N, CA and C atoms as a LAMMPS dump frame, in Angstrom:
ITEM: TIMESTEP
0
ITEM: NUMBER OF ATOMS
324
ITEM: BOX BOUNDS ff ff ff
-5.0000000000000000e+02 5.0000000000000000e+02
-5.0000000000000000e+02 5.0000000000000000e+02
-5.0000000000000000e+02 5.0000000000000000e+02
ITEM: ATOMS id mol type element x y z
1 1 1 N 54.26 -17.013 -31.364
2 1 2 C 54.769 -16.284 -30.232
3 1 3 C 53.789 -16.484 -29.067
4 2 1 N 54.241 -16.808 -27.914
5 2 2 C 53.413 -17.029 -26.731
6 2 3 C 53.474 -15.812 -25.835
7 3 1 N 52.353 -15.519 -25.161
8 3 2 C 52.358 -14.357 -24.262
9 3 3 C 53.262 -14.635 -23.066
10 4 1 N 53.824 -13.572 -22.525
11 4 2 C 54.709 -13.771 -21.379
12 4 3 C 53.923 -14.248 -20.154
13 5 1 N 54.523 -15.036 -19.315
14 5 2 C 53.923 -15.54 -18.092
15 5 3 C 53.777 -14.393 -17.087
16 6 1 N 52.62 -14.276 -16.427
17 6 2 C 52.472 -13.209 -15.443
18 6 3 C 53.343 -13.489 -14.222
19 7 1 N 53.83 -12.427 -13.673
20 7 2 C 54.657 -12.569 -12.482
21 7 3 C 53.761 -12.722 -11.275
22 8 1 N 54.324 -13.117 -10.18
23 8 2 C 53.533 -13.304 -8.98
24 8 3 C 52.991 -11.968 -8.467
25 9 1 N 53.672 -10.865 -8.737
26 9 2 C 53.176 -9.541 -8.323
27 9 3 C 51.929 -9.163 -9.107
28 10 1 N 51.919 -9.421 -10.425
29 10 2 C 50.734 -9.134 -11.246
30 10 3 C 49.563 -10.01 -10.805
31 11 1 N 49.845 -11.244 -10.49
32 11 2 C 48.801 -12.15 -10.037
33 11 3 C 48.224 -11.684 -8.707
34 12 1 N 49.066 -11.224 -7.806
35 12 2 C 48.607 -10.73 -6.51
36 12 3 C 47.759 -9.475 -6.681
37 13 1 N 48.139 -8.575 -7.591
38 13 2 C 47.36 -7.361 -7.845
39 13 3 C 45.987 -7.71 -8.427
40 14 1 N 45.998 -8.67 -9.371
41 14 2 C 44.729 -9.093 -9.973
42 14 3 C 43.806 -9.711 -8.924
43 15 1 N 44.357 -10.549 -8.058
44 15 2 C 43.563 -11.19 -7.016
45 15 3 C 43.018 -10.153 -6.039
46 16 1 N 43.821 -9.155 -5.691
47 16 2 C 43.37 -8.102 -4.776
48 16 3 C 42.244 -7.297 -5.417
49 17 1 N 42.36 -6.988 -6.699
50 17 2 C 41.317 -6.239 -7.401
51 17 3 C 40.022 -7.057 -7.482
52 18 1 N 40.165 -8.351 -7.751
53 18 2 C 38.989 -9.225 -7.819
54 18 3 C 38.307 -9.3 -6.455
55 19 1 N 39.073 -9.411 -5.376
56 19 2 C 38.501 -9.444 -4.034
57 19 3 C 37.766 -8.151 -3.721
58 20 1 N 38.358 -7.019 -4.087
59 20 2 C 37.751 -5.721 -3.83
60 20 3 C 36.419 -5.595 -4.582
61 21 1 N 36.397 -6.012 -5.841
62 21 2 C 35.158 -5.944 -6.621
63 21 3 C 34.099 -6.887 -6.049
64 22 1 N 34.487 -8.065 -5.577
65 22 2 C 33.537 -8.997 -4.962
66 22 3 C 32.995 -8.425 -3.657
67 23 1 N 33.842 -7.753 -2.888
68 23 2 C 33.404 -7.132 -1.643
69 23 3 C 32.386 -6.029 -1.917
70 24 1 N 32.657 -5.185 -2.919
71 24 2 C 31.726 -4.114 -3.291
72 24 3 C 30.399 -4.705 -3.761
73 25 1 N 30.463 -5.743 -4.578
74 25 2 C 29.248 -6.389 -5.077
75 25 3 C 28.45 -7.012 -3.932
76 26 1 N 29.115 -7.675 -3.028
77 26 2 C 28.436 -8.297 -1.894
78 26 3 C 27.793 -7.271 -0.986
79 27 1 N 28.482 -6.172 -0.707
80 27 2 C 27.913 -5.128 0.135
81 27 3 C 26.704 -4.467 -0.521
82 28 1 N 26.791 -4.24 -1.822
83 28 2 C 25.669 -3.648 -2.552
84 28 3 C 24.442 -4.563 -2.48
85 29 1 N 24.668 -5.855 -2.67
86 29 2 C 23.569 -6.814 -2.588
87 29 3 C 22.977 -6.851 -1.184
88 30 1 N 23.808 -6.833 -0.171
89 30 2 C 23.327 -6.859 1.209
90 30 3 C 22.497 -5.619 1.532
91 31 1 N 22.937 -4.453 1.067
92 31 2 C 22.187 -3.214 1.303
93 31 3 C 20.838 -3.271 0.587
94 32 1 N 20.808 -3.803 -0.641
95 32 2 C 19.551 -3.899 -1.39
96 32 3 C 18.576 -4.853 -0.698
97 33 1 N 19.05 -5.996 -0.237
98 33 2 C 18.182 -6.953 0.45
99 33 3 C 17.667 -6.346 1.754
100 34 1 N 18.531 -5.652 2.487
101 34 2 C 18.108 -5.01 3.736
102 34 3 C 17.037 -3.954 3.461
103 35 1 N 17.186 -3.182 2.389
104 35 2 C 16.2 -2.155 2.054
105 35 3 C 14.842 -2.782 1.734
106 36 1 N 14.849 -3.883 1.012
107 36 2 C 13.587 -4.558 0.683
108 36 3 C 12.931 -5.104 1.947
109 37 1 N 13.704 -5.724 2.832
110 37 2 C 13.15 -6.259 4.074
111 37 3 C 12.603 -5.149 4.975
112 38 1 N 13.289 -4.025 5.024
113 38 2 C 12.807 -2.891 5.818
114 38 3 C 11.492 -2.361 5.252
115 39 1 N 11.407 -2.256 3.923
116 39 2 C 10.176 -1.762 3.294
117 39 3 C 9.008 -2.71 3.568
118 40 1 N 9.24 -4.006 3.479
119 40 2 C 8.178 -4.98 3.755
120 40 3 C 7.751 -4.902 5.222
121 41 1 N 8.715 -4.838 6.116
122 41 2 C 8.402 -4.731 7.54
123 41 3 C 7.629 -3.468 7.867
124 42 1 N 8.002 -2.368 7.248
125 42 2 C 7.31 -1.1 7.487
126 42 3 C 5.855 -1.192 7.049
127 43 1 N 5.626 -1.762 5.875
128 43 2 C 4.254 -1.872 5.383
129 43 3 C 3.411 -2.808 6.24
130 44 1 N 4 -3.912 6.688
131 44 2 C 3.256 -4.824 7.56
132 44 3 C 2.931 -4.166 8.893
133 45 1 N 3.9 -3.482 9.469
134 45 2 C 3.685 -2.823 10.75
135 45 3 C 2.653 -1.714 10.624
136 46 1 N 2.748 -0.954 9.557
137 46 2 C 1.833 0.164 9.329
138 46 3 C 0.416 -0.336 9.074
139 47 1 N 0.261 -1.456 8.363
140 47 2 C -1.066 -1.989 8.05
141 47 3 C -1.751 -2.502 9.306
142 48 1 N -1.013 -3.122 10.227
143 48 2 C -1.621 -3.642 11.441
144 48 3 C -2.034 -2.527 12.386
145 49 1 N -1.269 -1.459 12.444
146 49 2 C -1.55 -0.381 13.375
147 49 3 C -2.703 0.505 12.97
148 50 1 N -3.13 0.463 11.705
149 50 2 C -4.167 1.386 11.253
150 50 3 C -5.57 0.826 11.44
151 51 1 N -5.71 -0.35 12.02
152 51 2 C -7.019 -0.956 12.168
153 51 3 C -7.725 -0.539 13.439
154 52 1 N -7.673 0.738 13.778
155 52 2 C -8.319 1.221 14.999
156 52 3 C -9.831 1.119 14.845
157 53 1 N -10.487 0.772 15.929
158 53 2 C -11.933 0.63 15.908
159 53 3 C -12.586 2.007 15.921
160 54 1 N -13.535 2.194 15.002
161 54 2 C -14.216 3.479 14.91
162 54 3 C -15.646 3.329 15.416
163 55 1 N -16.114 4.337 16.121
164 55 2 C -17.488 4.367 16.618
165 55 3 C -18.121 5.652 16.073
166 56 1 N -19.107 5.511 15.201
167 56 2 C -19.656 6.662 14.497
168 56 3 C -21.168 6.536 14.437
169 57 1 N -21.844 7.641 14.596
170 57 2 C -23.291 7.685 14.429
171 57 3 C -23.597 8.62 13.268
172 58 1 N -24.18 8.056 12.228
173 58 2 C -24.561 8.855 11.065
174 58 3 C -26.045 9.186 11.185
175 59 1 N -26.395 10.424 10.964
176 59 2 C -27.796 10.829 11.062
177 59 3 C -28.446 10.798 9.687
178 60 1 N -29.673 10.353 9.666
179 60 2 C -30.461 10.316 8.44
180 60 3 C -31.549 11.37 8.521
181 61 1 N -32.016 11.859 7.386
182 61 2 C -33.137 12.8 7.401
183 61 3 C -34.382 12.125 7.992
184 62 1 N -35.282 12.938 8.55
185 62 2 C -36.496 12.409 9.185
186 62 3 C -37.312 11.633 8.144
187 63 1 N -37.706 10.433 8.5
188 63 2 C -38.509 9.605 7.604
189 63 3 C -37.683 8.794 6.612
190 64 1 N -36.37 8.934 6.629
191 64 2 C -35.528 8.188 5.693
192 64 3 C -35.306 6.778 6.212
193 65 1 N -35.038 5.866 5.277
194 65 2 C -34.749 4.499 5.68
195 65 3 C -33.606 3.947 4.831
196 66 1 N -32.846 3.057 5.417
197 66 2 C -31.745 2.414 4.7
198 66 3 C -32.319 1.265 3.89
199 67 1 N -32.063 1.313 2.58
200 67 2 C -32.586 0.296 1.675
201 67 3 C -31.616 -0.879 1.593
202 68 1 N -30.317 -0.586 1.463
203 68 2 C -29.339 -1.662 1.376
204 68 3 C -27.966 -1.156 1.784
205 69 1 N -27.105 -2.099 2.117
206 69 2 C -25.703 -1.808 2.411
207 69 3 C -24.849 -2.804 1.656
208 70 1 N -23.62 -2.398 1.336
209 70 2 C -22.691 -3.279 0.636
210 70 3 C -21.267 -2.794 0.894
211 71 1 N -20.33 -3.674 0.646
212 71 2 C -18.916 -3.315 0.739
213 71 3 C -18.331 -3.445 -0.654
214 72 1 N -17.663 -2.393 -1.109
215 72 2 C -17.033 -2.383 -2.428
216 72 3 C -15.583 -1.955 -2.26
217 73 1 N -14.687 -2.921 -2.247
218 73 2 C -13.269 -2.602 -2.069
219 73 3 C -13.02 -2.047 -0.68
220 74 1 N -12.538 -0.834 -0.62
221 74 2 C -12.248 -0.163 0.649
222 74 3 C -13.375 0.779 1.056
223 75 1 N -14.561 0.6 0.475
224 75 2 C -15.679 1.493 0.744
225 75 3 C -16.885 0.727 1.29
226 76 1 N -17.615 1.381 2.166
227 76 2 C -18.898 0.892 2.654
228 76 3 C -19.956 1.716 1.926
229 77 1 N -20.886 1.051 1.262
230 77 2 C -21.896 1.731 0.446
231 77 3 C -23.258 1.541 1.109
232 78 1 N -23.956 2.65 1.37
233 78 2 C -25.271 2.622 2.016
234 78 3 C -26.257 3.325 1.088
235 79 1 N -27.345 2.629 0.757
236 79 2 C -28.397 3.22 -0.072
237 79 3 C -29.519 3.661 0.851
238 80 1 N -29.891 4.934 0.748
239 80 2 C -30.895 5.533 1.624
240 80 3 C -32.049 6.033 0.772
241 81 1 N -33.281 5.774 1.24
242 81 2 C -34.471 6.301 0.575
243 81 3 C -35.073 7.358 1.483
244 82 1 N -35.283 8.548 0.918
245 82 2 C -35.832 9.662 1.694
246 82 3 C -36.762 10.476 0.806
247 83 1 N -37.982 10.62 1.238
248 83 2 C -38.993 11.413 0.521
249 83 3 C -39.134 10.966 -0.933
250 84 1 N -39.064 9.662 -1.164
251 84 2 C -39.264 9.137 -2.509
252 84 3 C -38.047 9.204 -3.415
253 85 1 N -36.931 9.698 -2.938
254 85 2 C -35.707 9.743 -3.74
255 85 3 C -34.657 8.821 -3.127
256 86 1 N -33.798 8.331 -3.984
257 86 2 C -32.712 7.464 -3.517
258 86 3 C -31.406 8.241 -3.429
259 87 1 N -30.608 7.855 -2.464
260 87 2 C -29.314 8.495 -2.262
261 87 3 C -28.322 7.398 -1.875
262 88 1 N -27.144 7.439 -2.471
263 88 2 C -26.091 6.482 -2.126
264 88 3 C -24.999 7.235 -1.385
265 89 1 N -24.701 6.759 -0.197
266 89 2 C -23.632 7.357 0.604
267 89 3 C -22.504 6.342 0.729
268 90 1 N -21.277 6.808 0.541
269 90 2 C -20.123 5.922 0.668
270 90 3 C -19.243 6.398 1.81
271 91 1 N -18.663 5.424 2.501
272 91 2 C -17.789 5.69 3.638
273 91 3 C -16.515 4.877 3.491
274 92 1 N -15.408 5.393 4.004
275 92 2 C -14.171 4.633 4.043
276 92 3 C -14.368 3.482 5.024
277 93 1 N -14.065 2.261 4.602
278 93 2 C -14.343 1.086 5.43
279 93 3 C -13.489 1.033 6.693
280 94 1 N -12.32 1.615 6.686
281 94 2 C -11.446 1.561 7.864
282 94 3 C -11.77 2.64 8.892
283 95 1 N -11.981 3.852 8.413
284 95 2 C -12.183 4.973 9.339
285 95 3 C -13.643 5.381 9.482
286 96 1 N -14.492 4.916 8.597
287 96 2 C -15.915 5.263 8.534
288 96 3 C -16.154 6.747 8.269
289 97 1 N -15.175 7.419 7.705
290 97 2 C -15.365 8.82 7.31
291 97 3 C -16.129 8.851 5.994
292 98 1 N -17.032 9.825 5.832
293 98 2 C -17.774 9.928 4.577
294 98 3 C -16.833 10.136 3.391
295 99 1 N -17.078 9.363 2.32
296 99 2 C -16.239 9.465 1.13
297 99 3 C -16.983 10.081 -0.047
298 100 1 N -18.312 10.062 -0.009
299 100 2 C -19.06 10.66 -1.109
300 100 3 C -20.55 10.442 -0.949
301 101 1 N -21.291 11.174 -1.765
302 101 2 C -22.748 11.106 -1.722
303 101 3 C -23.257 11.272 -3.145
304 102 1 N -24.17 10.405 -3.53
305 102 2 C -24.768 10.457 -4.867
306 102 3 C -26.278 10.462 -4.698
307 103 1 N -26.913 11.552 -5.185
308 103 2 C -28.373 11.673 -5.07
309 103 3 C -28.999 11.404 -6.433
310 104 1 N -30.151 10.757 -6.405
311 104 2 C -30.911 10.5 -7.625
312 104 3 C -32.188 11.313 -7.56
313 105 1 N -32.518 11.963 -8.654
314 105 2 C -33.747 12.742 -8.733
315 105 3 C -34.389 12.502 -10.102
316 106 1 N -35.692 12.615 -10.139
317 106 2 C -36.4 12.453 -11.397
318 106 3 C -36.485 13.787 -12.107
319 107 1 N -36.425 13.721 -13.431
320 107 2 C -36.551 14.934 -14.22
321 107 3 C -37.982 15.438 -14.146
322 108 1 N -38.166 16.764 -14.106
323 108 2 C -39.534 17.311 -14.042
324 108 3 C -40.275 17.168 -15.353
C-alpha cells in the first residue's frame, strides 16, 4: 500500500510553516550575534575610557626609604624600609589608590 500523494494545499501549508520556523531561527540568531557584538563593544569602550591619568603624592614616614618597586598584575608594589622594619604597600595600577599594606616585624 502506498501513502496518498499530498495535495497542493498541504504542501503550501508545510512550506509556510517551514518559512515561519526559518524566519524565527534567523531572527534569534541575529539577536544573539547583535548581543555579543554589543557586549564586546561595551567592554572595549569601557576599557579605553578608564585610563585616566592619576597624579598622587604618597607620604612616607620620616627617615623611610623606598627599597624596591614592582608591578604584579593590576597592582603596583612598593617596599619601604622605616626604622629598621620593612613594609610592603600595594596600589591599584590604574587609579593609584592604596590597595593594602603589609608590615614585617621581628619577634621579641
